[in-house]
C-alpha positions, 0 to 999 in steps of 0.5 A: 277361769278362762271361758274355753274349757276343756275336758279330754276324756280318756275314759269314756269307754270305761262308762260304757253306754250299757253301764252308764247308770252304774259307772257315772259316779266313778266317771264324775269323780274325777272332774267337776264341770265349770261350764254353768251346766250340771254335771248329769247333763254334761254325762247325758250329752256325752252319752248322746254324742257317742251314741249318735257317732256309733250309729252314723258309723254302723251305717258307713259299715253296712254300705261298705259291706255292699259296695261290690254289690253296688258295683255289680255290672249284670244285676240291674236291680240289687235288692239293697232296699231302704228296709234291708238297709234299716235292719241291717243298720239296727243289727250293727248297731246293737251289736256295737252299742248294746242298745237296741233301737227296735226296743228304745223304751227298754234302753237305759239311755236318756230320752233326748238321746232316744230321740235323736238316735230315732231321728238319724236312723230315719234320715240314714234310711231316707238317704239309702231310699234316695239313692236307689237309682245310683245303686241300681243304676243300669249297666253297673259299673263303679257308683258314687255311692260309698261310705264317705258320700253316704256319711256326708249326705246323712250328717248334712241332713241330720245337722239341718233337722236337729242342729246337732252337727255330725262331720266326717273329718281326717288329717288329709280329707279328700273333701275340702269340706271335711278338713278339720278345725284347730280342736279336730286336728288336735284330736286326730293327731292323737288318734293317728298315733299307733299307740292310742287306745282303739275306739277311746273318744276325746271329748270336750266342753266349750264354755263360751260357745255352749257346746260339747264336741266329741271325736270318735275315731274310725278304722280302715277295713279291708274294703276300705283299702281297695281305695285308700290303701297301697300302692301310695300315691297310685290312683284309686277307682275314683281318680284319688291318689291312695293314701297307703294306709293299712288295715286298722289304721286310723283313717280320721273321725266323726265329729259330733257338736251339741249345744248345751241347754240349760 
């Protein structure tokens, strides 16, 4: 058997986080791991990776929803404090995942997942705290603290602390550091197909490196189109050429890599 073992998992949404305990059997029967890790471990890592991606994207969404406020030129103090951000982050994450980070003890998810979610929420809040001078900069004007910047800062710090890699990537990223590797590119090409089921992740286990990789697709919102929409090629407010994306179109993915520990 080749050392590189891939599983393309197109049924993860059927094993939604709230129903993992009851649906594991249905998912497990379709594949048998040959990476040396127990199947239960793989299932738990898949749960963890997807929830981490949802939490990071939830933070991006909160930042996105406040972009107009950040750019307000007349109001110096925007009242977007770390505590305000945290409350909204937890609310968005709960609505999207069914998991309440305020009551993790009651959540039916692995203990290791709970620990990583707490850490990611903490890092996200810290990044917003450190961005207060940017958000409240006198004179207003266009701010650099946008969802992509938030996600990059959070991903870098979280990776340093946990060794679980979080990365934003796209087929044509504006930041060269976000360029996809071969595996990520294959997933991104699948996500770019308009017929690809919305929010279905792609996951694989790499036996050689001993890690689980998961790709979580991202989609444009109306506010995203301010910079990434039409007219294609025209410079946006940050000086980058617009991509000409449309509402709801795939705009990249969050890549998660978790080491598999025996």
